[in-house]
KOLFI-799592 format. One record per atom (N, C-alpha, C): atom name; residue in three letters; x, y, z; residue number from 1. Coordinates in nm, 3 decimals. Layout:
- site/code/u/v/w/pos
- CA/ala/X/Y/Z/NUM
...
***
This chain:
- site/code/u/v/w/pos
- N/met/-2.421/0.869/-1.845/1
- CA/met/-2.250/0.818/-1.757/1
- C/met/-2.250/0.683/-1.839/1
- N/arg/-2.186/0.595/-1.814/2
- CA/arg/-2.215/0.447/-1.790/2
- C/arg/-2.186/0.456/-1.701/2
- N/asp/-2.053/0.482/-1.606/3
- CA/asp/-2.003/0.422/-1.501/3
- C/asp/-1.894/0.512/-1.446/3
- N/met/-1.829/0.557/-1.345/4
- CA/met/-1.736/0.596/-1.221/4
- C/met/-1.676/0.491/-1.226/4
- N/val/-1.504/0.608/-1.258/5
- CA/val/-1.381/0.585/-1.251/5
- C/val/-1.384/0.626/-1.016/5
- N/ala/-1.380/0.529/-1.007/6
- CA/ala/-1.290/0.463/-0.902/6
- C/ala/-1.127/0.449/-0.828/6
- N/ala/-1.069/0.491/-0.751/7
- CA/ala/-0.876/0.534/-0.814/7
- C/ala/-0.874/0.490/-0.650/7
- N/cys/-0.768/0.387/-0.643/8
- CA/cys/-0.700/0.373/-0.486/8
- C/cys/-0.495/0.312/-0.577/8
- N/ala/-0.425/0.315/-0.484/9
- CA/ala/-0.341/0.237/-0.532/9
- C/ala/-0.317/0.166/-0.401/9
- N/ala/-0.243/0.044/-0.487/10
- CA/ala/-0.148/-0.024/-0.403/10
- C/ala/-0.011/-0.086/-0.440/10
- N/gly/0.022/-0.156/-0.320/11
- CA/gly/0.177/-0.215/-0.364/11
- C/gly/0.274/-0.270/-0.304/11
- N/lys/0.366/-0.260/-0.194/12
- CA/lys/0.474/-0.394/-0.175/12
- C/lys/0.501/-0.330/-0.117/12
- N/ala/0.547/-0.352/0.061/13
- CA/ala/0.607/-0.277/0.161/13
- C/ala/0.647/-0.346/0.248/13
- N/ala/0.777/-0.438/0.336/14
- CA/ala/0.773/-0.546/0.382/14
- C/ala/0.841/-0.597/0.319/14
- N/asp/0.794/-0.724/0.145/15
- CA/asp/0.759/-0.804/0.105/15
- C/asp/0.602/-0.830/0.146/15
- N/thr/0.485/-0.769/0.131/16
- CA/thr/0.398/-0.744/0.177/16
- C/thr/0.268/-0.667/0.051/16
- N/ile/0.194/-0.695/-0.040/17
- CA/ile/0.112/-0.603/-0.029/17
- C/ile/0.003/-0.609/0.043/17
- N/ile/-0.048/-0.453/-0.025/18
- CA/ile/-0.110/-0.340/0.034/18
- C/ile/-0.180/-0.236/-0.003/18
- N/leu/-0.276/-0.252/0.026/19
- CA/leu/-0.368/-0.170/0.031/19
- C/leu/-0.373/0.046/0.103/19
- N/asp/-0.372/0.063/-0.043/20
- CA/asp/-0.312/0.212/0.014/20
- C/asp/-0.306/0.300/0.105/20
- N/val/-0.163/0.297/0.026/21
- CA/val/-0.037/0.275/0.000/21
- C/val/0.037/0.397/0.027/21
- N/asn/0.045/0.505/0.199/22
- CA/asn/0.043/0.607/0.193/22
- C/asn/0.227/0.646/0.171/22
- N/asn/0.265/0.779/0.234/23
- CA/asn/0.323/0.855/0.227/23
- C/asn/0.491/0.745/0.214/23
- N/glu/0.451/0.686/0.325/24
- CA/glu/0.611/0.637/0.434/24
- C/glu/0.631/0.552/0.354/24
- N/glu/0.485/0.446/0.335/25
- CA/glu/0.521/0.294/0.281/25
- C/glu/0.567/0.353/0.068/25
- N/asp/0.564/0.439/0.101/26
- CA/asp/0.565/0.478/-0.045/26
- C/asp/0.710/0.475/-0.078/26
- N/gln/0.800/0.540/-0.021/27
- CA/gln/0.892/0.648/0.015/27
- C/gln/1.003/0.487/0.031/27
- N/ala/0.982/0.452/0.108/28
- CA/ala/1.028/0.286/0.164/28
- C/ala/1.022/0.165/0.124/28
- N/gly/0.866/0.191/0.062/29
- CA/gly/0.835/0.054/-0.011/29
- C/gly/0.915/-0.064/-0.146/29
- N/gln/0.842/-0.127/-0.217/30
- CA/gln/0.945/-0.169/-0.250/30
- C/gln/0.857/-0.105/-0.421/30
- N/ala/0.729/-0.181/-0.430/31
- CA/ala/0.702/-0.156/-0.516/31
- C/ala/0.518/-0.026/-0.507/31
- N/asp/0.467/0.093/-0.602/32
- CA/asp/0.363/0.096/-0.567/32
- C/asp/0.311/0.101/-0.697/32
- N/met/0.115/0.062/-0.707/33
- CA/met/0.082/0.018/-0.832/33
- C/met/-0.071/0.116/-0.781/33
- N/pro/-0.041/0.275/-0.905/34
- CA/pro/-0.196/0.318/-0.925/34
- C/pro/-0.290/0.268/-0.978/34
- N/ile/-0.401/0.279/-0.952/35
- CA/ile/-0.505/0.191/-1.017/35
- C/ile/-0.612/0.291/-0.953/35
- N/gly/-0.679/0.296/-1.168/36
- CA/gly/-0.807/0.393/-1.172/36
- C/gly/-0.912/0.248/-1.252/36
- N/tyr/-1.060/0.213/-1.195/37
- CA/tyr/-1.153/0.109/-1.195/37
- C/tyr/-1.276/0.166/-1.279/37
- N/met/-1.294/0.140/-1.344/38
- CA/met/-1.458/0.091/-1.350/38
- C/met/-1.553/-0.015/-1.345/38
- N/pro/-1.581/-0.028/-1.199/39
- CA/pro/-1.687/-0.093/-1.114/39
- C/pro/-1.807/-0.170/-1.233/39
- N/ser/-1.877/-0.125/-1.293/40
- CA/ser/-1.993/-0.152/-1.370/40
- C/ser/-1.963/-0.234/-1.480/40
- N/leu/-1.835/-0.127/-1.511/41
- CA/leu/-1.796/-0.232/-1.701/41
- C/leu/-1.672/-0.307/-1.630/41
- N/glu/-1.593/-0.317/-1.564/42
- CA/glu/-1.519/-0.426/-1.503/42
- C/glu/-1.385/-0.431/-1.642/42
- N/lys/-1.358/-0.236/-1.646/43
- CA/lys/-1.250/-0.177/-1.701/43
- C/lys/-1.126/-0.114/-1.659/43
- N/ile/-0.994/-0.117/-1.655/44
- CA/ile/-0.894/-0.016/-1.586/44
- C/ile/-0.900/0.052/-1.655/44
- N/thr/-0.855/0.194/-1.667/45
- CA/thr/-0.859/0.341/-1.666/45
- C/thr/-0.714/0.343/-1.653/45
- N/leu/-0.676/0.329/-1.595/46
- CA/leu/-0.501/0.368/-1.501/46
- C/leu/-0.469/0.222/-1.477/46
- N/leu/-0.288/0.209/-1.523/47
- CA/leu/-0.265/0.123/-1.400/47
- C/leu/-0.101/0.179/-1.387/47
- N/gln/-0.033/0.211/-1.375/48
- CA/gln/0.118/0.248/-1.384/48
- C/gln/0.182/0.153/-1.213/48
- N/leu/0.331/0.164/-1.265/49
- CA/leu/0.412/0.043/-1.179/49
- C/leu/0.551/0.159/-1.178/49
- N/asp/0.543/0.184/-1.022/50
- CA/asp/0.715/0.203/-0.988/50
- C/asp/0.756/0.096/-0.897/50
- N/gly/0.816/0.042/-0.922/51
- CA/gly/0.884/-0.051/-0.769/51
- C/gly/0.933/-0.239/-0.898/51
- N/val/0.921/-0.338/-0.823/52
- CA/val/0.951/-0.458/-0.934/52
- C/val/0.829/-0.529/-0.850/52
- N/leu/0.823/-0.632/-0.900/53
- CA/leu/0.724/-0.724/-0.867/53
- C/leu/0.795/-0.883/-0.942/53
- N/thr/0.756/-0.926/-0.909/54
- CA/thr/0.717/-1.115/-0.987/54
- C/thr/0.580/-1.105/-1.028/54
- N/pro/0.558/-1.168/-1.057/55
- CA/pro/0.446/-1.277/-1.192/55
- C/pro/0.320/-1.267/-1.085/55
- N/ala/0.314/-1.343/-0.936/56
- CA/ala/0.221/-1.327/-0.881/56
- C/ala/0.220/-1.226/-0.793/56
- N/glu/0.307/-1.117/-0.736/57
- CA/glu/0.284/-1.046/-0.629/57
- C/glu/0.248/-0.936/-0.781/57
- N/tyr/0.253/-0.896/-0.899/58
- CA/tyr/0.129/-0.815/-1.020/58
- C/tyr/0.044/-0.853/-0.994/58
- N/lys/0.033/-0.978/-0.945/59
- CA/lys/-0.059/-1.049/-1.023/59
- C/lys/-0.236/-0.998/-0.864/59
- N/lys/-0.145/-1.051/-0.691/60
- CA/lys/-0.210/-1.003/-0.621/60
- C/lys/-0.218/-0.850/-0.619/60
- N/cys/-0.127/-0.795/-0.710/61
- CA/cys/-0.105/-0.612/-0.604/61
- C/cys/-0.236/-0.586/-0.715/61
- N/val/-0.274/-0.639/-0.844/62
- CA/val/-0.377/-0.583/-0.926/62
- C/val/-0.507/-0.667/-0.866/62
- N/glu/-0.497/-0.765/-0.792/63
- CA/glu/-0.634/-0.764/-0.757/63
- C/glu/-0.696/-0.666/-0.619/63
- N/thr/-0.620/-0.670/-0.516/64
- CA/thr/-0.552/-0.536/-0.417/64
- C/thr/-0.643/-0.419/-0.444/64
- N/gly/-0.598/-0.362/-0.547/65
- CA/gly/-0.582/-0.239/-0.598/65
- C/gly/-0.739/-0.251/-0.647/65
- N/ile/-0.790/-0.397/-0.766/66
- CA/ile/-0.967/-0.357/-0.779/66
- C/ile/-1.063/-0.410/-0.691/66
- N/his/-1.034/-0.481/-0.578/67
- CA/his/-1.077/-0.432/-0.494/67
- C/his/-1.073/-0.278/-0.368/67
- N/gly/-0.966/-0.208/-0.349/68
- CA/gly/-0.974/-0.046/-0.268/68
- C/gly/-1.096/-0.006/-0.327/68
- N/cys/-1.043/0.006/-0.505/69
- CA/cys/-1.180/0.060/-0.633/69
- C/cys/-1.273/0.037/-0.568/69
- N/lys/-1.331/-0.121/-0.535/70
- CA/lys/-1.523/-0.086/-0.560/70
- C/lys/-1.533/-0.039/-0.427/70
- N/ile/-1.461/-0.026/-0.287/71
- CA/ile/-1.416/0.006/-0.262/71
- C/ile/-1.521/0.215/-0.218/71
- N/val/-1.393/0.242/-0.243/72
- CA/val/-1.390/0.376/-0.313/72
- C/val/-1.503/0.379/-0.361/72
- N/tyr/-1.612/0.306/-0.483/73
- CA/tyr/-1.659/0.342/-0.574/73
- C/tyr/-1.793/0.361/-0.538/73
- N/glu/-1.841/0.214/-0.392/74
- CA/glu/-1.902/0.240/-0.332/74
- C/glu/-1.928/0.356/-0.239/74
- N/leu/-1.872/0.462/-0.186/75
- CA/leu/-1.905/0.535/-0.124/75
- C/leu/-1.883/0.654/-0.187/75
- N/gln/-1.779/0.656/-0.357/76
- CA/gln/-1.851/0.739/-0.441/76
- C/gln/-2.024/0.775/-0.409/76
- N/arg/-2.066/0.649/-0.463/77
- CA/arg/-2.194/0.607/-0.513/77
- C/arg/-2.263/0.669/-0.410/77
- N/lys/-2.272/0.632/-0.290/78
- CA/lys/-2.330/0.692/-0.126/78
- C/lys/-2.360/0.871/-0.147/78
- N/ala/-2.204/0.886/-0.208/79
- CA/ala/-2.252/1.050/-0.135/79
- C/ala/-2.329/1.027/-0.259/79
- N/leu/-2.298/1.030/-0.403/80
- CA/leu/-2.407/1.135/-0.448/80
- C/leu/-2.523/1.111/-0.493/80
- N/thr/-2.587/0.940/-0.452/81
- CA/thr/-2.720/0.991/-0.329/81
- C/thr/-2.730/0.998/-0.287/81
- N/glu/-2.648/1.049/-0.195/82
- CA/glu/-2.715/1.119/-0.029/82
- C/glu/-2.724/1.262/-0.148/82
- N/lys/-2.576/1.272/-0.219/83
- CA/lys/-2.592/1.515/-0.218/83
- C/lys/-2.734/1.488/-0.364/83
- N/tyr/-2.727/1.423/-0.353/84
- CA/tyr/-2.848/1.434/-0.537/84
- C/tyr/-3.006/1.421/-0.504/84
- N/phe/-3.040/1.297/-0.434/85
- CA/phe/-3.164/1.257/-0.437/85
- C/phe/-3.161/1.266/-0.217/85
- N/gly/-3.100/1.264/-0.216/86
- CA/gly/-3.185/1.311/-0.021/86
- C/gly/-3.120/1.157/0.021/86
- N/asn/-3.127/1.169/0.201/87
- CA/asn/-3.111/1.076/0.239/87
- C/asn/-3.185/1.052/0.314/87
- N/gly/-3.334/1.142/0.293/88
- CA/gly/-3.421/1.134/0.346/88
- C/gly/-3.479/1.271/0.507/88
- N/glu/-3.275/1.295/0.536/89
- CA/glu/-3.379/1.353/0.624/89
- C/glu/-3.333/1.461/0.575/89
- N/lys/-3.399/1.636/0.719/90
- CA/lys/-3.411/1.795/0.585/90
- C/lys/-3.309/1.888/0.664/90
***
């Protein structure tokens, strides 16, 4: 395995780009962008946009989503490492 896919959603609500769009923000928001990302390879595996963004907002939304995916990736990596290699506790 060369990398793991991490995913999260960014979006726009109340004219602000946000990370981790919740259901209320998704329903009332202006845009929603789920992103799948492989951080080690720096490759996007999923990008979907529901809504309308300006080119600048689009760029910021992608950057925000990738940042969130990197956070999720580290949590995934830590959980797998602890499960399969132990954390020193018995």
